[in-house]
C-alpha positions in Angstrom: 112.1 86.7 138.2 111.9 88.8 135.1 109.2 91.2 133.9 106.5 90.5 131.3 107.9 91.8 128.0 105.5 93.0 125.2 106.2 94.6 121.9 104.0 97.4 120.7 102.8 97.7 117.1 105.6 100.2 116.5 108.3 97.7 117.6 108.9 99.5 121.0 109.3 97.2 124.0 107.4 97.6 127.2 108.1 95.9 130.6 105.2 95.0 132.9 105.5 94.0 136.6 104.1 90.6 137.7 103.5 91.3 141.4 104.3 93.8 144.1 107.9 92.7 144.5 108.4 92.7 140.7 106.7 96.1 140.5 109.3 97.5 143.0 112.2 96.1 141.0 110.8 97.6 137.8 110.2 101.1 139.2 113.6 101.1 141.0 115.2 100.3 137.7 113.7 103.3 136.0 113.5 105.7 138.9 115.1 109.1 138.0 114.9 108.3 134.2 112.7 109.9 131.5 110.9 106.7 130.6 107.1 106.8 130.7 105.5 104.6 133.4 101.9 103.7 133.6 99.7 102.4 136.4 95.9 102.2 136.8 94.2 105.0 138.9 92.7 102.2 141.0 95.1 100.1 143.1 96.0 96.5 142.1 97.8 97.2 138.9 101.2 96.3 137.5 103.6 99.1 136.7 104.3 99.3 133.0 107.5 101.0 131.5 107.9 102.0 127.9 111.5 101.4 127.0 111.8 104.5 124.9 112.1 108.1 125.8 109.4 110.4 124.3 107.0 107.7 123.1 104.2 108.7 120.8 100.6 109.2 122.0 99.7 105.9 120.2 102.5 104.0 122.0 101.3 105.4 125.4 97.7 104.4 124.7 98.8 100.9 123.5 101.0 100.4 126.6 98.1 101.5 128.7 95.9 98.8 127.2 98.6 96.2 128.1 98.9 97.5 131.6 95.1 97.7 132.1 94.7 94.1 130.8 96.7 92.8 133.8 95.0 95.0 136.4 92.4 94.1 139.1 90.2 97.0 137.8 89.9 95.2 134.4 89.6 91.8 136.0 86.8 92.9 138.3 84.9 95.4 136.1 85.6 94.7 132.3 85.0 98.4 131.6 87.2 101.4 130.4 90.2 101.8 132.7 91.7 105.1 133.9 95.5 105.1 133.8 98.1 107.4 135.5 100.9 108.3 133.1 104.2 109.7 134.6 108.0 109.3 134.2 110.7 107.7 136.3 111.6 111.2 137.5 108.2 111.6 139.1 108.5 108.6 141.5 109.6 108.4 145.2 109.6 105.6 147.7 109.2 106.5 151.3 110.7 104.1 153.9 107.3 103.3 155.4 105.5 102.5 152.1 104.6 98.8 151.6 106.1 96.7 148.8 104.8 97.7 145.3 103.7 101.1 146.4 105.2 104.4 145.2 104.5 108.1 145.6 104.0 109.6 142.2 103.9 113.3 141.1 103.4 114.9 137.7 100.6 112.5 136.8 98.5 112.8 133.7 95.3 110.6 133.5 94.2 108.8 130.3 91.3 106.5 129.8 91.9 103.2 128.0 88.7 102.0 126.2 87.3 98.6 126.9 87.6 97.7 123.2 91.3 98.4 123.2 91.9 96.2 126.2 89.8 93.4 124.7 91.9 93.6 121.5 95.1 93.2 123.6 93.5 90.4 125.6 92.7 88.4 122.4 96.3 88.8 121.1 97.6 87.8 124.5 95.7 84.6 124.9 
């Protein structure tokens, strides 16, 4: 099973997990690398990887809107979504952690506005 693939307005590709097993595969693929990874602050989100080292702020925000669009937080609340932003070098998997769960350090938090998610949702449908 592959990942969701989306292309940002800059032409940069992002990969988005589809479920907990797929999220594990995606994060394992980028563990230890410099690529930026996003996940909602609330649980129930896909992991999203930007396939470019050192993406721009605009690319991170746009990738965040795609990631938020597929999250339970967005599905349930339809409000702004807070996102964790980190790199593959910041993730660890402990043997006891359930599928799709990762320990993350070096986290920055951004807020994706409702209007930006709605824009992505319209393009995606």
